[in-house]
C-alpha positions as CSV (number, residue, x, y, z in Angstrom):
1,M,-17.8,6.8,-15.7
2,K,-14.6,4.7,-16.5
3,R,-13.4,5.5,-12.9
4,V,-16.6,4.4,-11.6
5,I,-16.7,1.0,-13.4
6,S,-13.4,0.4,-12.5
7,G,-14.1,1.2,-8.8
8,I,-17.0,-1.3,-8.8
9,V,-15.1,-4.4,-10.6
10,G,-12.2,-3.3,-8.2
11,L,-14.3,-3.8,-5.0
12,A,-16.1,-7.0,-6.6
13,V,-12.8,-8.0,-6.9
14,L,-11.6,-7.3,-3.5
15,F,-14.7,-8.9,-2.0
16,S,-14.2,-12.2,-3.8
17,V,-10.3,-12.2,-2.8
18,T,-11.0,-11.7,0.8
19,L,-13.6,-14.2,1.3
20,S,-11.7,-17.0,-0.6
21,P,-9.1,-19.3,1.3
22,P,-5.9,-17.6,2.9
23,I,-3.6,-19.1,-0.1
24,V,-5.7,-16.9,-2.7
25,L,-5.6,-13.9,-0.7
26,Q,-1.6,-14.2,-0.2
27,I,-1.4,-14.8,-4.2
28,G,-3.5,-11.9,-4.6
29,V,-1.4,-9.7,-2.7
30,A,1.7,-10.8,-4.0
31,L,0.5,-10.4,-7.6
32,V,-0.6,-6.6,-6.7
33,A,2.8,-6.2,-4.8
34,V,4.8,-7.3,-8.0
35,I,2.5,-5.1,-10.3
36,G,3.1,-2.2,-7.8
37,L,7.1,-2.9,-7.9
38,L,7.0,-2.7,-12.0
39,E,5.4,0.3,-11.8
40,M,7.8,1.7,-9.0
41,Y,10.6,0.4,-11.1
42,R,9.4,2.6,-14.1
43,A,8.8,5.7,-12.5
44,L,12.1,5.5,-10.4
45,N,13.6,5.1,-13.9
46,L,15.1,1.5,-12.9
47,T,13.6,-0.6,-15.7
48,K,16.8,0.3,-18.1
49,K,19.4,-0.3,-15.2
50,S,20.5,-3.5,-16.2
51,V,19.8,-6.6,-14.2
52,L,19.0,-4.2,-11.4
53,P,15.1,-4.6,-11.7
54,V,15.4,-8.5,-12.1
55,L,17.4,-8.4,-8.6
56,G,14.9,-6.3,-7.5
57,L,11.9,-8.9,-8.3
58,Y,14.7,-11.4,-6.2
59,F,14.7,-9.2,-3.1
60,A,10.6,-9.2,-3.2
61,G,10.0,-12.9,-3.5
62,L,12.7,-13.4,-0.6
63,T,10.8,-10.9,1.3
64,M,7.4,-12.5,0.4
65,A,8.8,-16.1,1.2
66,C,10.0,-14.6,4.5
67,M,6.7,-13.3,5.7
68,E,4.8,-16.0,4.8
69,N,7.3,-18.7,6.3
70,I,7.6,-20.6,2.4
71,L,11.5,-20.8,2.7
72,P,12.6,-24.1,4.3
73,M,15.6,-22.5,6.5
74,D,16.3,-20.6,9.4
75,W,17.0,-16.9,9.5
76,N,20.7,-17.3,8.7
77,G,20.2,-18.6,5.3
78,T,17.9,-16.3,4.6
79,Y,20.2,-13.3,5.8
80,I,22.7,-14.9,3.7
81,L,20.3,-14.9,0.6
82,F,19.8,-11.2,1.0
83,F,23.5,-10.6,1.4
84,I,24.3,-12.3,-1.7
85,G,21.6,-10.5,-3.9
86,F,22.8,-7.2,-2.4
87,L,26.4,-7.9,-3.2
88,F,25.8,-9.0,-6.7
89,S,23.6,-5.7,-7.0
90,C,26.8,-3.8,-5.9
91,M,28.8,-5.7,-8.2
92,V,26.6,-4.3,-11.4
93,C,27.2,-0.7,-9.8
94,V,30.8,-1.5,-10.3
95,L,30.7,-2.9,-13.6
96,K,28.2,-0.6,-15.4
97,Y,29.2,2.5,-13.3
98,G,27.9,5.3,-15.4
99,T,24.6,3.7,-16.5
100,V,24.0,2.2,-12.6
101,H,24.6,4.3,-9.6
102,F,25.0,3.2,-6.2
103,T,21.6,5.1,-5.3
104,D,20.0,3.3,-8.1
105,V,21.0,0.0,-6.4
106,V,19.7,1.5,-2.9
107,L,16.3,2.3,-4.5
108,T,16.0,-0.9,-5.9
109,F,16.6,-2.6,-2.7
110,M,14.8,-0.5,-0.4
111,I,11.5,-0.5,-2.7
112,S,11.6,-4.3,-3.3
113,V,11.7,-4.9,0.4
114,M,9.5,-2.1,1.7
115,L,6.6,-2.3,-0.9
116,P,6.2,-6.6,-0.3
117,L,6.8,-6.1,3.7
118,F,4.1,-3.6,4.0
119,F,1.6,-5.2,1.4
120,S,2.1,-8.7,3.7
121,A,0.2,-6.8,6.8
122,I,-3.0,-7.7,5.0
123,P,-2.8,-11.5,4.6
124,Y,-1.2,-11.1,8.2
125,V,-4.4,-10.0,9.4
126,R,-6.6,-12.2,7.8
127,S,-4.7,-14.8,9.8
128,F,-6.4,-13.2,12.9
129,S,-9.1,-14.6,14.9
130,D,-11.9,-13.3,12.7
131,G,-9.7,-11.9,10.5
132,H,-11.9,-11.8,7.4
133,F,-13.9,-9.0,9.0
134,L,-10.6,-7.3,10.7
135,I,-9.1,-6.8,7.2
136,Y,-11.8,-4.6,5.9
137,Y,-11.0,-1.7,8.2
138,I,-8.0,-1.3,6.3
139,F,-9.8,-0.4,3.3
140,A,-12.5,1.1,4.9
141,C,-10.4,3.4,6.7
142,A,-7.6,4.0,3.9
143,W,-10.1,4.7,1.2
144,A,-13.1,6.5,2.7
145,P,-10.5,9.5,3.4
146,D,-10.0,10.1,0.0
147,T,-13.7,10.1,-0.9
148,L,-14.5,12.7,2.0
149,A,-11.3,14.6,1.2
150,Y,-12.5,15.3,-2.2
151,F,-16.0,16.5,-1.4
152,F,-14.6,18.7,1.5
153,G,-11.6,20.1,-0.7
154,K,-14.2,20.9,-3.5
155,F,-17.2,22.6,-1.4
156,F,-14.8,24.1,1.0
157,G,-11.1,24.1,0.3
158,K,-9.7,27.8,0.0
159,K,-5.9,27.1,1.8
160,K,-3.7,25.2,0.0
161,L,-2.3,22.1,2.5
162,C,1.1,21.9,0.4
163,P,0.9,23.6,-3.0
164,V,4.2,22.7,-3.9
165,L,3.7,19.1,-3.5
166,S,0.1,18.7,-4.4
167,P,-1.4,22.0,-5.7
168,K,-5.2,20.8,-5.6
169,K,-4.9,19.1,-1.8
170,T,-6.5,21.9,1.0
171,V,-6.4,22.0,4.4
172,A,-10.6,21.6,4.5
173,G,-9.7,18.4,2.2
174,S,-7.1,17.2,4.9
175,I,-9.6,17.7,7.9
176,G,-12.7,15.8,5.7
177,G,-9.7,12.8,5.1
178,V,-9.4,12.4,8.9
179,L,-13.2,12.8,9.2
180,G,-13.5,10.0,6.3
181,G,-11.5,7.6,8.3
182,V,-13.5,8.1,11.3
183,L,-16.7,7.6,9.2
184,G,-15.3,4.6,7.3
185,G,-14.3,3.0,10.5
186,A,-17.8,3.8,12.1
187,I,-19.8,2.7,9.1
188,L,-17.8,-0.7,9.0
189,Y,-18.5,-1.5,12.7
190,A,-22.1,-1.3,12.3
191,V,-22.3,-3.2,9.1
192,L,-20.4,-5.7,10.7
193,Y,-22.2,-5.4,14.1
194,F,-25.9,-5.2,12.7
195,A,-25.7,-7.7,9.6
196,F,-22.9,-10.6,11.0
197,G,-23.1,-9.7,14.9
198,Y,-19.3,-9.1,15.4
199,S,-18.3,-6.8,18.1
200,D,-14.8,-8.1,19.2
201,F,-13.3,-5.2,17.6
202,S,-15.4,-2.2,19.4
203,L,-16.9,0.8,18.3
204,P,-13.9,3.2,20.6
205,M,-11.4,0.9,18.5
206,A,-13.2,1.4,15.1
207,L,-13.2,5.1,15.5
208,G,-9.7,5.3,17.3
209,F,-8.3,3.6,14.1
210,G,-10.3,5.6,11.7
211,F,-8.9,8.7,13.1
212,F,-5.5,7.8,12.9
213,A,-6.0,5.9,9.5
214,G,-7.3,9.3,8.4
215,V,-3.8,11.1,9.1
216,I,-1.7,8.4,8.1
217,S,-3.5,7.6,4.7
218,Q,-2.8,11.0,3.7
219,F,1.0,10.9,4.1
220,G,0.7,7.7,2.2
221,D,-1.1,9.4,-0.7
222,L,1.5,12.6,-0.6
223,T,4.5,10.3,0.0
224,F,4.0,8.8,-3.9
225,S,2.7,12.0,-4.8
226,S,5.9,13.3,-4.3
227,V,7.8,10.5,-6.1
228,K,5.5,11.3,-9.1
229,R,6.6,14.9,-9.1
230,D,10.3,14.1,-8.3
231,F,10.2,12.0,-11.5
232,G,7.9,13.8,-13.9
233,I,4.9,11.5,-14.4
234,K,1.1,11.6,-13.7
235,D,0.3,8.3,-13.0
236,Y,2.2,5.3,-12.0
237,G,0.3,3.0,-14.3
238,T,-2.9,2.4,-16.4
239,I,-4.1,-0.9,-15.4
240,M,-7.0,0.5,-13.6
241,P,-8.9,2.9,-15.6
242,G,-9.9,6.3,-14.1
243,H,-7.6,5.6,-11.3
244,G,-4.3,4.9,-12.4
245,G,-1.9,2.3,-11.6
246,V,-2.1,-0.1,-8.5
247,M,0.2,2.1,-6.6
248,D,-2.2,5.0,-7.7
249,R,-5.0,3.2,-5.6
250,F,-2.8,1.6,-3.4
251,D,-0.5,4.4,-1.9
252,S,-2.6,4.8,1.4
253,I,-2.8,0.7,2.0
254,V,0.6,0.7,1.9
255,F,1.2,3.0,5.2
256,V,-2.4,2.2,6.7
257,A,-2.0,-2.0,6.8
258,P,1.1,-2.0,8.7
259,C,-0.5,0.5,11.2
260,F,-3.3,-1.8,11.3
261,V,-1.0,-4.5,12.8
262,V,0.7,-2.1,14.9
263,F,-2.6,-1.1,16.2
264,L,-4.0,-4.7,16.9
265,W,-0.8,-5.7,18.9
266,L,-1.3,-2.7,21.1
267,M,-5.2,-3.5,21.5
């Protein structure tokens, strides 16, 4: 019941934010990215690594500012700011060696740039013509695979997909996930077409991206599952009762959102 209630509340918030002015969506995505980063710092055992989490948020802020064209400077100035932050991170590594290692610096830098960069694909899609319609393809084609994969795995799953990494995932569930992506794209297309008359994103495009997202979303899920297994944690957080943390719910979005941007560019 907690999972259902949490899901309904989450969807209500999602619709409210995506239908709001772009600045509200940008703030909402930034907030999700920051919470996700804090969960990742905890999962990767970086929270007690001196000032690395603070430097990580610095990198994240720079990345989000660059993506939203907030910084009043050209690329040269931004490059210098990134370099200064990384240089300071390396100084911390040297001065705190034994407590902080270079791998910690690399992990902090990579995850702090990667997550905001990929999450920023959401408001970027919103900036397209009719982006308030397009943005829902990201969520529909990323989350529908989870649902169908669960049912296919429960009723037809026998052969394990990758038992070392995720013992419960099956080949049948994976096939269901791909079908879920296609079904999510088809249902959203039908809703947008018949309810709002929106047809600029054609049915073949919706089905094609749904298929692609059905595959990619599973890699996102498994990638972040590998982190949890490596570091011995069950969930990234508890902010969403029944679902876990932000990264438990948005692991597939991190992969699907930038792929949708590439898909739009190619189309």
